[in-house]
C-alpha positions in Angstrom: -158.6 68.9 -137.1 -160.3 67.9 -133.9 -159.5 64.4 -132.5 -162.5 62.1 -132.5 -162.2 59.2 -130.1 -165.5 57.8 -131.4 -164.2 57.6 -135.0 -160.9 56.1 -133.8 -162.7 53.3 -131.8 -165.2 52.5 -134.6 -162.4 52.3 -137.3 -160.3 50.1 -134.9 -163.1 47.7 -134.3 -164.3 47.7 -137.9 -160.7 46.8 -139.1 -160.7 43.8 -136.7 -164.0 42.6 -138.1 -162.9 43.1 -141.7 -159.6 41.3 -141.1 -161.5 38.3 -139.9 -163.7 38.4 -143.0 -160.6 38.8 -145.2 -159.1 35.7 -143.5 -162.3 33.6 -143.8 -162.8 34.4 -147.5 -159.2 33.7 -148.4 -158.1 37.0 -150.0 -154.5 35.9 -150.1 -153.5 39.1 -152.0 -154.1 41.1 -148.8 -152.0 38.8 -146.6 -148.5 39.4 -147.8 -147.5 41.8 -145.0 -147.7 41.6 -141.2 -151.1 42.9 -140.0 -149.8 43.9 -136.5 -150.2 47.6 -137.1 -153.4 47.7 -139.1 -155.8 48.5 -136.2 -153.5 51.3 -135.0 -153.3 52.8 -138.5 -157.1 52.8 -138.8 -157.6 54.4 -135.4 -155.0 57.1 -136.1 -156.4 58.1 -139.5 -160.0 58.0 -138.4 -159.4 59.7 -135.1 -157.8 62.7 -136.8 -160.8 62.9 -139.3 -158.5 62.5 -142.3 -160.2 63.3 -145.6 -157.5 62.6 -148.1 -155.4 59.5 -147.3 -152.5 58.1 -149.4 -151.1 54.6 -149.2 -147.8 54.1 -151.2 -146.7 50.5 -151.5 -145.9 47.8 -154.0 -149.3 46.0 -153.8 -152.4 46.1 -151.6 -151.9 44.9 -148.1 -153.8 44.5 -144.8 -153.1 48.2 -144.2 -155.3 48.9 -147.3 -158.3 47.5 -145.5 -157.4 49.6 -142.4 -157.1 52.9 -144.3 -160.3 52.2 -146.3 -162.2 51.5 -143.1 -160.9 54.8 -141.7 -161.8 56.7 -144.9 -165.3 55.3 -144.8 -165.7 56.3 -141.2 -164.6 59.9 -141.8 -166.3 60.3 -145.2 -162.9 60.7 -146.9 -161.2 58.8 -149.7 -158.1 56.6 -149.9 -155.7 56.8 -152.9 -153.7 53.6 -153.0 -150.7 54.1 -155.3 -149.2 50.7 -156.3 -146.0 49.9 -158.2 -147.0 46.3 -158.9 -150.3 45.3 -160.6 -149.9 41.5 -160.1 -152.4 41.3 -157.2 -154.7 44.2 -158.2 -157.7 42.1 -159.3 -157.8 40.2 -156.0 -157.5 43.4 -154.0 -160.4 44.9 -156.0 -162.6 41.9 -155.3 -161.7 42.0 -151.6 -162.6 45.7 -151.4 -165.9 45.1 -153.1 -166.8 42.2 -150.9 -165.9 44.2 -147.7 -168.1 47.1 -148.9 -165.0 49.4 -149.1 -164.9 49.9 -152.8 -166.6 53.2 -152.7 -163.8 54.9 -150.8 -160.8 53.4 -152.5 -159.1 54.4 -155.7 -156.2 52.2 -157.0 -153.5 53.8 -159.2 -150.7 51.8 -160.8 -147.5 53.5 -162.0 -144.5 55.4 -160.9 -145.2 56.3 -157.3 -142.7 59.2 -157.1 -144.5 60.9 -160.1 -148.1 60.1 -159.1 -147.7 61.4 -155.5 -147.0 64.9 -156.8 -150.6 65.1 -158.1 -152.1 65.2 -154.6 -152.1 68.2 -152.3 -153.2 68.8 -148.7 -152.8 65.2 -147.8 -154.1 64.5 -144.3 -152.7 61.0 -143.7 -150.0 59.1 -145.6 -148.7 55.6 -145.2 -145.4 54.9 -147.0 -143.8 51.5 -147.3 -140.1 52.3 -146.9 -139.2 49.2 -148.9 -140.4 51.1 -152.0 -137.7 52.1 -154.5 -137.1 55.8 -154.4 -138.6 56.0 -150.9 -136.6 59.2 -150.2 -137.9 61.0 -153.3 -141.5 59.9 -152.6 -141.3 61.3 -149.0 -139.9 64.6 -150.3 -142.7 65.0 -152.8 -145.5 64.5 -150.3 -147.7 67.6 -150.2 -149.2 67.6 -146.7 -152.0 69.6 -145.2 -150.2 72.6 -143.6 -152.5 72.7 -140.6 -152.1 69.1 -139.5 -151.0 65.9 -141.1 -149.7 62.5 -140.1 -147.2 60.3 -142.0 -146.6 56.7 -141.1 -143.4 55.0 -142.3 -143.7 51.2 -142.5 -140.9 48.6 -142.7 -138.6 51.2 -141.2 -136.0 48.8 -139.7 -133.6 49.1 -142.6 -130.5 51.4 -142.5 -131.3 53.1 -145.8 -135.0 53.5 -144.9 -134.2 54.9 -141.5 -131.8 57.5 -143.0 -134.2 58.5 -145.7 -137.1 59.0 -143.2 -134.9 60.8 -140.8 -133.8 63.3 -143.4 -137.5 63.8 -144.5 -138.6 64.7 -140.9 -135.6 67.1 -140.4 -136.6 69.1 -143.4 -140.2 69.7 -142.2 -141.0 72.2 -139.4 -143.4 71.4 -136.6 -142.7 67.6 -136.6 -142.9 65.2 -133.7 -142.3 61.5 -134.1 -142.5 58.2 -132.2 -140.9 54.9 -133.4 -142.8 51.7 -132.6 -141.3 48.2 -132.7 -144.4 46.8 -134.5 -143.9 44.3 -137.3 -140.7 45.4 -139.2 -140.8 48.9 -137.5 -143.1 51.8 -138.0 -142.6 55.5 -137.2 -145.5 57.8 -136.7 -144.9 61.5 -137.4 -147.3 64.4 -136.8 -146.7 67.6 -138.7 -148.4 70.9 -137.6 -147.9 74.6 -137.9 -144.6 75.7 -136.3 -146.4 78.2 -134.0 -148.7 75.4 -132.7 -145.8 73.0 -132.2 -144.1 75.6 -130.0 -147.2 76.1 -127.9 -148.0 72.5 -127.2 -144.4 71.2 -127.2 -143.0 68.4 -129.2 -143.8 65.8 -126.5 -147.5 66.7 -126.3 -148.9 65.1 -129.4 -152.4 65.6 -128.1 -154.4 67.7 -130.5 -154.7 68.7 -134.2 -156.4 72.1 -134.1 -158.5 73.1 -137.0 -157.3 76.7 -137.4 -158.3 77.1 -141.0 -161.5 76.2 -142.9 -160.3 77.1 -146.4 -158.8 73.9 -147.6 -158.8 74.0 -151.4 -157.9 70.6 -152.8 -156.1 70.7 -156.1 -158.6 70.6 -159.0 -158.8 67.1 -160.5 -157.9 66.8 -164.2 -157.8 63.2 -165.3 -156.1 64.1 -168.6 -153.1 65.3 -166.7 -152.9 62.4 -164.3 -150.3 59.7 -164.8 -150.8 56.0 -164.0 -153.7 53.6 -164.5 -156.5 54.1 -162.1 -159.3 51.8 -161.0 -162.3 53.3 -159.2 -165.4 52.0 -157.4 -168.4 54.1 -156.4 -170.4 53.2 -153.4 -172.2 55.6 -151.0 -170.0 56.3 -148.0 -171.1 56.6 -144.4 -171.7 59.9 -142.5 -169.0 61.1 -140.1 -170.0 61.2 -136.5 -168.9 61.6 -132.9 -166.3 64.5 -133.0 -164.8 65.9 -129.8 -162.1 68.5 -129.1 -159.6 66.4 -127.1 -157.4 63.4 -128.0 -153.9 62.0 -127.6 -153.0 62.6 -131.3 
């Protein structure tokens, strides 16, 4: 996947704009977590041209807006797996009012079971406060060419250990921990051969070395969890380039 600075910048600015609207319109359901990392998350996901994005958390948060903005910019889709349905209605209204409903699908249920149903994930945001966080991480099926995982709320001993073990098990990983909010760690996974060529400190590029991604065939009868969908036409992807820092 080629890095697109144009996508990154647009998603970053769009997230700022939408967060202001969110605040003005009083969607309290999306304010329960600290928003310090939202623009960064949007830029990372959009810049790498992520097509399948997962967010795994207890309820919708400011990061949901960020990832939805990124998905709309790239023409992808966001699957938001929630373990708590209390604030779902407010989140759905917020997504509709912000014109993001067409790229978001909310699924409520057991996160560690639902996550197994998605393959070739390009970008995943995992709230490390989630119960069974270690199991959820182990069951992520990432795009083997290039994928990014962001661990949120990492500054907890058990969460740090779980995420550290997850990274160690996967080849071609390079990580950076950022003291933003309650701690986030950004990890890029790529092919082992590619990681050896660019070095673990040079997280500059996601090369698109294969064009035969075959997403797992959807079969709603086999899916677990309750899902809520919106359908709105998404925007065209634009402004790709070959170089970038991630």
